[in-house]
C-alpha positions in Angstrom: 38.7 103.9 -51.0 36.4 105.4 -47.4 36.2 106.9 -44.5 36.7 103.4 -42.8 40.5 102.7 -44.7 41.3 106.1 -43.7 40.3 105.7 -40.2 42.5 102.5 -40.2 45.3 104.3 -41.6 44.8 107.1 -39.0 44.3 104.9 -36.0 47.7 102.5 -36.9 49.8 105.4 -37.9 50.2 104.4 -40.9 51.0 107.3 -42.8 54.4 109.4 -43.1 54.4 111.9 -39.2 57.4 113.0 -40.7 57.5 117.4 -40.7 53.5 117.5 -40.5 51.8 120.4 -41.8 48.3 121.8 -41.8 47.1 123.4 -45.2 47.8 126.6 -43.8 51.3 125.6 -43.1 51.2 125.5 -39.6 53.2 122.7 -38.1 51.8 119.8 -36.4 53.3 117.4 -33.8 51.1 114.1 -33.2 50.8 113.2 -29.5 48.2 111.4 -29.5 45.8 109.8 -31.7 43.0 109.5 -29.8 40.6 106.5 -29.6 38.3 105.4 -31.8 34.5 106.6 -31.3 31.6 104.2 -31.9 29.2 106.5 -31.2 27.7 109.6 -32.4 30.2 112.8 -32.6 33.6 112.6 -34.1 35.5 109.4 -35.2 38.3 109.7 -32.5 38.1 111.3 -29.1 40.6 112.4 -26.7 43.2 113.1 -29.0 46.3 115.0 -28.0 48.1 117.2 -30.7 50.5 120.2 -31.1 49.6 122.7 -34.0 52.2 125.8 -34.1 53.3 124.8 -30.6 50.2 125.5 -29.1 48.8 122.1 -27.4 45.3 121.0 -27.8 43.1 118.5 -26.3 39.6 117.5 -28.3 38.4 115.1 -31.0 39.5 114.6 -34.8 37.2 114.1 -38.0 38.1 111.8 -40.8 36.8 111.8 -43.8 37.7 110.9 -47.6 37.7 114.7 -49.2 37.6 118.3 -46.6 34.5 119.0 -48.8 32.7 116.1 -46.4 33.0 118.6 -43.8 30.1 120.5 -45.3 28.6 117.8 -46.9 27.5 116.3 -43.5 26.8 120.1 -42.0 29.1 119.5 -39.3 29.7 123.4 -39.4 26.1 123.8 -38.0 26.5 120.9 -35.4 27.5 121.8 -32.0 28.9 118.0 -31.2 31.7 118.8 -33.7 32.8 122.0 -31.4 35.8 120.2 -30.0 37.1 118.8 -33.3 41.0 120.2 -32.9 41.8 118.7 -36.2 39.9 117.4 -39.4 42.0 114.6 -41.1 41.4 114.2 -45.2 42.5 111.9 -48.1 42.0 115.0 -50.5 42.1 118.6 -49.5 39.9 119.2 -52.4 38.6 122.7 -50.9 42.3 124.4 -50.7 40.8 128.5 -50.6 38.3 127.2 -48.3 38.5 127.1 -44.3 36.6 124.4 -42.4 34.5 125.9 -39.8 33.0 125.2 -35.9 29.4 126.4 -35.3 30.8 129.8 -33.7 32.7 130.3 -37.3 36.0 129.5 -35.9 38.4 127.5 -38.1 39.7 124.3 -37.6 43.3 122.9 -39.3 43.2 120.4 -42.1 45.8 117.3 -42.4 46.2 115.6 -45.9 47.3 112.7 -46.1 47.0 111.9 -49.9 51.0 112.0 -50.4 51.7 110.1 -47.3 50.0 107.1 -47.2 52.3 104.2 -49.0 50.5 103.0 -52.2 51.3 99.6 -51.7 48.7 99.4 -48.7 46.0 101.3 -50.8 46.6 98.5 -53.5 46.2 95.6 -51.2 43.2 97.3 -49.1 41.3 97.2 -52.8 42.1 93.5 -52.9 40.2 93.5 -49.9 37.4 95.7 -50.9 35.8 93.6 -53.1 32.0 92.2 -53.5 33.1 88.3 -52.8 31.2 86.6 -50.0 34.6 86.3 -47.9 36.9 89.0 -49.4 40.0 87.3 -48.6 39.2 83.8 -49.4 41.9 83.9 -52.6 44.6 85.6 -50.5 44.0 82.8 -47.3 47.2 81.0 -48.8 49.3 83.8 -47.6 48.6 83.6 -44.1 50.3 81.8 -41.8 48.6 78.8 -39.6 49.6 81.2 -36.4 47.5 84.0 -37.9 44.0 81.6 -38.5 44.4 79.9 -35.5 44.6 83.5 -33.6 41.9 84.3 -35.6 39.2 81.4 -34.5 40.4 81.7 -30.9 39.3 85.4 -31.0 35.9 85.0 -33.1 35.1 81.9 -31.1 35.8 83.4 -27.7 33.3 86.7 -28.9 30.9 84.3 -29.9 30.8 82.8 -26.7 31.1 86.1 -24.7 28.3 87.0 -26.8 26.0 84.4 -25.6 26.8 84.0 -22.3 25.9 87.5 -22.2 22.2 86.8 -23.8 22.2 84.0 -21.1 23.1 86.8 -18.5 19.6 89.0 -19.7 17.7 86.1 -19.0 19.2 84.8 -15.6 18.5 88.1 -14.6 14.9 88.1 -15.9 14.1 85.1 -13.7 16.2 86.5 -10.8 19.1 84.6 -10.7 17.4 81.3 -10.7 20.5 79.2 -12.8 17.7 76.2 -13.4 14.8 78.0 -14.4 17.2 80.2 -17.2 18.3 77.3 -18.5 15.3 75.3 -18.4 13.8 78.2 -20.9 17.2 78.6 -22.6 16.6 75.1 -23.5 13.0 75.7 -24.8 14.1 78.7 -27.0 16.5 76.3 -28.9 14.4 73.5 -29.3 12.6 75.9 -31.8 15.9 74.8 -34.0 15.9 78.8 -35.4 12.1 78.4 -37.5 10.1 78.3 -33.6 12.8 80.2 -31.2 10.2 82.7 -30.0 7.0 80.6 -29.8 9.5 78.1 -27.6 10.3 80.6 -25.5 7.2 82.2 -24.8 6.1 78.5 -24.2 8.8 78.2 -21.3 7.8 81.5 -19.8 4.3 80.9 -19.7 4.7 77.7 -17.8 7.6 77.9 -15.2 9.8 75.5 -13.9 8.5 75.5 -10.7 4.5 74.9 -12.2 6.0 71.7 -13.8 7.9 70.6 -10.5 4.7 70.9 -9.1 3.2 68.0 -11.0 6.5 66.2 -12.2 5.3 62.6 -10.8 1.7 63.0 -13.0 2.8 62.3 -16.5 -0.8 63.7 -17.7 -0.7 67.1 -16.2 2.8 67.6 -17.1 1.7 66.9 -20.9 -1.1 68.5 -21.0 0.4 72.0 -19.0 3.0 71.5 -22.4 0.6 70.9 -25.0 -2.1 73.5 -23.7 -0.2 76.1 -23.2 1.2 75.7 -26.5 -1.9 76.0 -28.2 -2.3 72.8 -29.3 -5.3 71.1 -27.5 -7.8 73.8 -28.8 -10.3 73.0 -31.4 -10.1 69.3 -31.0 -13.3 68.9 -33.0 -11.7 67.0 -35.6 -10.6 64.3 -33.3 -13.5 63.6 -30.5 -13.1 60.3 -30.4 -9.3 60.7 -29.7 -9.5 59.8 -26.0 -6.3 60.9 -25.4 -6.8 64.1 -26.3 -9.9 65.0 -24.8 -8.7 64.1 -21.5 -5.5 66.4 -21.6 -8.1 69.0 -22.8 -9.8 68.7 -19.7 -6.8 68.1 -17.4 -5.3 71.3 -19.1 -8.6 73.3 -18.6 -8.3 72.5 -14.7 -4.6 73.4 -14.3 -4.9 76.9 -16.8 -7.7 78.0 -14.5 -5.5 77.2 -11.0 -2.6 79.0 -12.5 -4.0 81.5 -14.2 -2.4 80.5 -17.2 -4.7 81.1 -20.1 -4.1 84.8 -20.5 -0.3 83.8 -21.6 -1.1 80.8 -23.8 -0.3 80.8 -27.1 -2.2 80.0 -30.3 -1.5 77.1 -32.9 -1.5 79.9 -36.1 1.8 81.3 -34.4 4.0 78.0 -34.6 5.4 77.1 -38.0 4.6 74.2 -39.9 5.3 75.1 -43.5 7.7 73.5 -45.0 8.6 70.9 -42.3 8.9 67.1 -42.2 6.4 65.7 -39.8 8.8 64.4 -37.5 10.2 67.9 -37.3 6.8 69.6 -36.5 6.0 72.2 -33.5 4.1 69.6 -31.9 6.5 66.6 -31.9 9.0 69.0 -30.9 7.3 70.5 -27.9 6.3 66.3 -26.9 10.3 65.7 -27.3 11.1 68.8 -24.8 7.9 67.7 -22.0 9.5 64.3 -22.2 12.8 66.1 -21.3 11.9 68.2 -18.8 9.7 65.5 -17.2 12.2 63.1 -16.9 14.5 65.6 -14.8 18.0 64.4 -16.6 18.4 67.6 -18.2 19.2 69.9 -15.2 21.9 72.3 -15.2 23.2 71.0 -12.3 23.7 67.5 -13.9 25.0 69.2 -17.2 27.6 71.0 -14.7 28.9 68.0 -13.0 29.1 65.5 -16.3 32.7 64.7 -16.9 33.1 64.0 -20.6 30.2 64.9 -23.8 29.1 61.0 -24.1 27.9 61.5 -20.1 25.9 64.5 -21.8 24.5 63.0 -24.3 23.2 60.3 -22.4 21.5 62.4 -20.5 19.1 63.4 -23.1 18.3 60.2 -23.6 14.2 59.8 -23.6 11.3 57.4 -24.4 8.0 59.3 -25.7 4.9 58.6 -24.5 3.0 56.0 -26.4 0.6 58.1 -28.2 3.7 60.1 -29.7 5.7 56.8 -30.7 2.4 56.5 -33.1 1.6 60.6 -33.9 3.0 63.5 -35.5 0.2 65.9 -34.0 -3.0 64.7 -33.2 -5.2 62.5 -34.9 -2.4 62.0 -37.2 -0.6 58.9 -36.8 2.6 57.8 -38.6 4.2 54.5 -38.9 7.7 56.1 -38.5 8.7 56.8 -34.7 10.2 60.1 -34.1 14.1 60.2 -33.1 15.9 62.7 -31.2 19.0 62.3 -33.5 22.7 63.3 -32.2 22.8 66.0 -34.4 19.7 67.6 -32.8 21.7 67.1 -29.3 24.7 68.2 -30.5 23.4 71.2 -31.3 20.9 71.7 -28.0 24.7 70.8 -26.1 26.5 74.2 -28.5 23.7 76.3 -28.1 22.6 76.1 -24.6 25.0 73.9 -22.5 28.4 76.0 -23.5 27.1 79.4 -23.5 25.6 78.6 -19.6 29.0 77.0 -18.7 30.9 80.2 -20.0 28.2 82.4 -18.0 28.3 80.3 -15.2 31.9 80.5 -14.8 31.6 84.0 -15.6 29.5 85.0 -12.8 31.4 82.3 -10.0 34.5 83.4 -11.0 35.5 79.4 -11.9 37.4 79.5 -15.3 37.2 75.5 -14.9 33.8 75.9 -16.7 35.1 78.5 -19.4 37.8 75.4 -19.9 35.1 72.9 -19.8 32.6 74.5 -22.4 35.8 74.5 -24.9 37.1 71.1 -24.2 33.2 70.3 -25.4 33.3 71.9 -28.6 36.4 70.3 -29.6 34.7 66.9 -28.6 31.7 67.7 -30.8 32.0 67.1 -34.4 31.7 70.4 -37.1 28.8 71.8 -38.1 27.8 71.6 -41.6 26.3 74.1 -43.1 26.0 76.7 -45.5 28.3 79.2 -43.8 31.1 76.4 -42.9 30.8 75.3 -46.6 31.6 78.3 -47.7 35.5 78.2 -46.3 36.0 74.2 -48.3 39.4 74.7 -49.8 40.8 77.4 -47.8 43.2 77.1 -45.1 40.4 78.0 -42.5 39.9 74.2 -41.7 36.4 72.9 -40.0 37.3 70.4 -37.8 35.3 70.1 -34.9 32.3 72.2 -33.6 34.9 74.6 -31.6 36.2 75.6 -35.4 32.9 75.7 -36.7 31.3 78.3 -34.6 34.4 80.2 -34.5 34.1 80.3 -38.2 30.3 81.5 -38.1 31.6 84.1 -35.9 33.9 85.7 -38.4 31.7 85.5 -41.0 28.7 86.8 -39.5 30.4 89.6 -37.4 33.7 90.7 -39.7 32.8 89.3 -43.6 29.4 89.5 -44.3 29.6 92.7 -42.5 32.5 93.5 -44.8 35.1 94.6 -40.9 38.5 93.1 -43.1 40.0 96.2 -41.5 39.0 95.1 -37.9 39.8 91.0 -38.4 42.7 89.6 -37.3 43.9 88.1 -41.4 42.7 91.4 -42.9 44.9 93.0 -40.8 47.7 90.5 -41.2 46.9 90.8 -45.2 47.8 94.8 -45.3 51.1 94.6 -43.9 53.5 96.7 -45.6 57.1 96.8 -45.2 57.4 97.8 -41.7 53.9 98.3 -41.1 52.7 96.0 -37.9 49.5 95.5 -36.6 50.3 95.1 -33.0 46.5 95.9 -32.1 44.1 93.2 -34.0 40.5 94.4 -32.8 39.6 97.9 -31.9 
C-alpha cells in the first residue's frame, strides 16, 4: 500500500462514494476529483467539491495516513493553502485538526472502509519485487489488451525519439540533412561511443565535408584527425598513409579552425571490444558512408522498401582499412558492417527522423512508413526482450521489440503498473472498469 495506489483509487473513483462524510460528519458531494498533478504542490489540481452545502474549488492532497500531513510539513507550506480536502487511507489522528499555514482547518476524508478489498488484494499481486511484476498474471490478459499496450508504448517511444530529433533539428537551424548526419553519427557509437561520435559530427559539419567530397584523402583526414586518431603517430612513422593524412589534417584544421573542438583518443572507449568494433573502425565506416553520399535523408525518405534502405548502407572500405583495424595494426579479417548493425541504425535513426518529419510537415504517410519499416525488420534480441520469453507478449518484429523496450523501461522497471494498460486491466473488479489507460 502506498500513496500512488490511493491516488489511483481516487483518480478512477474506485471507492464507495455513497453518503460521504468528513471526519467531522460534514456531508461531501464530489463534483470534480481534479487532475493528477505531476509537479510540486498538492496531488490533484482544479477539484470541485461541496462540503456541508458550500462549494469549494481547489486542490486535493492524498496520503496513506492523516499524520503524513505533519510528517511532510505541509502545515508550514503555503503551496498547500488551497487544499480543500485531505484524502487518506486511514485517519490515524481522530482528534487532531489538519491545518493550513494560516491555521484554518482542512476537512479529512478516510477511504479505508470504502475500497473493495479485492482491488487491494489484486494490487498486492502487482506490488512485488519481480523484474516484470505481472509476468505470472499475463495469461489473464486478452490479446487485444496486449496489442493495445504495445501500440501505446511503441507510439510513446517513437514520439520521444522524434522529440530528440526535433531538439537536434532546432540546433541545426532546421537543416534536415545536417540533423540526419549528426543523428546517424551519434548512433554509430552503438551506445558505448554515442557521445564522442555526436561531438565528432558536430565538430565537422556536413557542409565542410561536402566541400571536399570529391577528395577521399581530405575527407578521411577530416574524420580521423578530428576524432583524435592522427595524434601521437610516432610508433607508425613508416606508415605513409597515416603520415599523409596527418599533414592533410593539419592544413584543413587550420583552414576551418577545427582544433578547438578536436577530440582526444582517450575520450573513446576501446575496452572490452573486438577490434572490428573499435571506434577507429566505426569512424572509418561512417566516413565511407558519408563520402558515398548514399546515406542522405533525402534518399532515405524516398525509398520504397526495407530492402532499398539496406542497399543504401552498402559500402567498400578504403584499401588501408580493409587490412587494418587501427594505424599500424593489421588484421587478416576484413571488417564487415553486418545486417544487424544496419537494422539498428534504421530503427534508431531513420524511423524516428521519419516520424519527426511527418509531424513537422503534417504528412502522416512518413509516420506510417516508419511503422511499416519496423514491422518488416527482425526483432531485437537483448536482455530486456528476453525477459518476456514464455509470456503472451510476443517479440516477432522490431515494432514489437521497440514497444517491449519502452514498456519495460518506463513501466515495469519503474513499477508504474497503475499507469500501464495491462496493470489497469488486472485491477478491474466487478463494476470497476478502466476507461482511461494512461494519465
